[in-house]
N, C-alpha and C positions, 0 to 999 in steps of 0.2 A: 924435266917434266914441266908442263904448264899448269899452274893452279888458277882456278876461277875464283874471283872475289866478287860476290854480289853485295852491293851497298844498299842497305835497307834500314838506315838509322834515322832518317829525317822525320820531321813532324807531320808531314802530309797536310800542312795547314790549309792549303788551297783546296785540297780534296775534301777535308773535313772528316776523314776517317783513314785508317792505315792503308796505304796503297798496296802493301804486301798481301793484304787479306781480301782485296777486291776479287769478285768472281769473274772467271773467264774460261770459256769452253769446259765447264764442269770442274774446274780447279780454282785455286787462288793464284794470284800473280806469282808469288814466290815459288809455288809448286810447279807452275807451268815453266818458269825459267829453269829451275833445277832439273825438271824432266828433260828439257831440251839439252842441257849441259851434260846429262848422263849419257846422251847418245853421241857425245863427241869424244875427242882425244884428250880432254883435260884429265889430269891425274887426280885431282882433289878439288873439292868445292868448299869454300868458306863463305858463310853468310854473316854479315855484320848488322846487328840490330842495335837500336838505341831507344828512341822514343817509342812507347808502346811495346817494349820488348817483352814484358810479362804477359801481354795479351797475345802476341804473335808466337812466342816460343812454343807453347803447347800445341799450336796448330801446325807446326812444322817438325815436330819431334820425330815423325816417321821418316823424314827425308834423310838421305845419306850425305849429310853435310856436317861440317864443323861450325858451330855457332859461337860467335864472340859478341859480347855486348859492349858498345861504346858508351860509357857513362858521360863522356864529354861531347855527345853528338851535337850539342848546340854550337860547337866550334866549327861545324861545317863538314862537308864531304871528305876533305883531306884528312881530317882526324880519324875518320872511319877507315880510310884506305891505309894510313900509316899503322893503325892498330893491327890490321890484317897482315900487312907486310912484316910486322914485327914477330909474328908467330911462324913465318915460313922457314923451312929448313934450307939454308943457303947452299948446302951441298947438293941438294936434289932439285932445287927450283931454278929453271932457266928463264922463266917469265911468268907474268901474271896477266890473266885475261880479266879485265875489270868491266863489270856490267852493273847497270842501275836497275833497281826494282820497278821503276816507272816506265821501263822499256820491255813490255811483256812478250813482244813478238821476236823471239830469238830463233834463228835458223841454224840447226845443227850442221848442215852441209857447209854453210858459210863459215861457221866457227872452225870447222876442220880445214877448210881452204886457208883461212887466216893463219892457223897453226902451221900448216905445211909451208906456206910462203914465208912465215917468220923464220923457220929453220933454213929454208933455201936461200933467202935473201940476206940473212945475218943483219937485218935492219934492227934498230933499237925499238921502234914503235910500228905497229901495224894497225891500220884503222880502215873500216869500210866507208865507201863513199857512194851515196845514192844521188844521181843526177846533180852533181856539183856540191852536195852537202855531206859533210862528214857525220858519221853516226856512231853507234855503239854495237858491240863491245869494242874495247881497245886493248891490244896486247902491249905490255911494257916489258922490255928485256930486264933481267935481273941486274944488268949493268947500270940501270937507271934507278934502282931502289934507293940508293943513298941520296940521290937528287930528289926523289919524291919525298923522302923522309924530311928533307930540309927545305922543301918548297914553301913559298910564302902562303900562309893560311888563306889570305883573301883571294889568291889566284889558283891555288891548288895545282892539280895535275896539268892544267892548261899551260901553266908557266913552263913546265918541263917539255910539253909537246911543242910549244913555240920555240924553245931553245934548240930543238933537234929536228928542224924542218927537213934538213938534208938527209937525215937518217930515219925518215918516216916513209913507210910503204903504204900507199893507199890502194885499196882493192875495190875496183868498181863493181857495183852490184845493182841488180834491178829489184832487189828485195827492199821494199819500202819500209819494212819493219825496223830497219836500223835507225830510222829517224823518227819513229813514232814514240813520242814522249807524252805520257798521260799524267797530267798534274792536276786537272780540274774535273768536276763532274761533267762539264760540257764535253771535254776531250774524251772522257770515258764513254759517254753516250755515242759520240761520233765514231770512235774506233772499235768499241766492244759491243755497243748496243745493236749493231747491225749484223752480228754473227748469225 
């Protein structure tokens, strides 16, 4: 099974409010991402909260997800990822699809294609690529979990991706959503304000 891990623990300092709760298409970011994931082949969804967890948790209590709270969120994204990896059942989990809350445009069909290609190719990492730029989500094989748990905190998962260039499958897509990263009010207006 592929488990989806949605990282939503950061301070959203440049946005000035929790990105997880920003409205988009009648939902909030986290709700939109989880709704998309529910349409895919992922077997389970874990959401990692940290900063503003007390504010966000009640607003996502209706979602079919496992919520974990990273009290050490200030240590960075990797600390949230390793916390989620630590609760996975190693017997049942073949990979983790890692997604970030500030990438709200998640395409279920692309996720399913990534999962299918992950199993077909036996590659350790699967990543979408839009016109030369890598995006999100990223699938990591369970064979990399130990490496992710031991990755340098300042580099995080990027260090593991760099170490496995030859075992990474890139999937070309014309879905620009894979690279849309909303960190500031300006980016929010640019990408969401035009809906």
